[in-house]
PAPA-558801 format. One line per 4 residues: number of its first residue (from 1); for each residue x, y, z of C-alpha. Coordinates in steps of 0.5 Angstrom, whole numbers, plus 500, padded with zeros to 3 digits. Layout:
// residues N
NUM	X/Y/Z; ...
//
This chain:
// residues 125
1	498/496/531; 499/504/528; 504/506/522; 510/509/526
5	517/511/523; 520/506/527; 516/500/525; 513/501/518
9	519/497/515; 517/491/520; 511/491/518; 511/491/511
13	515/485/512; 511/482/515; 505/483/512; 509/480/505
17	511/474/509; 503/473/511; 501/473/504; 498/466/499
21	503/462/497; 501/457/492; 503/449/493; 510/450/491
25	511/456/495; 512/461/492; 508/468/492; 501/468/489
29	500/476/489; 505/478/481; 508/485/482; 504/487/476
33	498/486/479; 500/492/484; 504/496/479; 499/501/477
37	497/502/485; 505/504/485; 505/508/481; 499/512/484
41	503/512/490; 508/515/487; 505/521/485; 501/523/491
45	509/522/495; 511/527/490; 506/531/491; 504/531/498
49	512/531/500; 513/539/498; 506/540/500; 508/546/505
53	502/545/510; 501/540/515; 494/538/513; 493/535/506
57	488/540/501; 481/536/499; 485/534/493; 490/530/496
61	484/527/501; 480/525/495; 485/522/491; 487/518/497
65	480/515/497; 480/514/490; 487/509/492; 483/505/496
69	477/505/491; 482/502/486; 484/497/491; 478/495/492
73	477/494/484; 483/491/484; 481/486/489; 475/484/486
77	478/483/480; 485/479/484; 484/475/490; 491/475/491
81	490/483/492; 485/482/496; 489/478/501; 495/483/501
85	489/489/503; 487/484/509; 494/482/511; 497/490/510
89	490/493/513; 491/498/507; 484/500/508; 485/501/515
93	491/505/514; 488/510/509; 482/511/513; 487/512/519
97	492/518/514; 485/522/514; 488/529/512; 495/528/516
101	500/530/511; 506/526/516; 501/520/516; 500/520/509
105	508/520/507; 508/515/512; 503/510/508; 506/512/502
109	513/509/505; 509/503/508; 506/501/501; 513/502/497
113	517/498/503; 510/492/501; 513/492/494; 520/491/496
117	519/486/501; 515/483/496; 521/481/491; 525/480/496
121	521/474/498; 520/472/490; 515/476/487; 515/476/480
125	512/480/475
//
């Protein structure tokens, strides 16, 4: 399924519901594990939203690729982050964004929604 303005919130909620939980039913992934990535998402979003063109410039595309690498690094360090990447299809979606401004904005909103539902569903710091 592809991200759309009408489904990204539902997709985020469903992804969080499928994240791994411990034997007590609590989410294994902590907010602190994804806080740096969320900060990077916010920075990218703020720049992209003010970008005048429909296509992202080379620097913005490179930053998305760097973000993908950071997710990979965190996934290598923490199994719960790898679970998030797989369940939420984050790598596939970053590749789908390419250099499209609207897709990038949608991706940023999707990640923010994941963090929100993570917290709503008992995610802890």
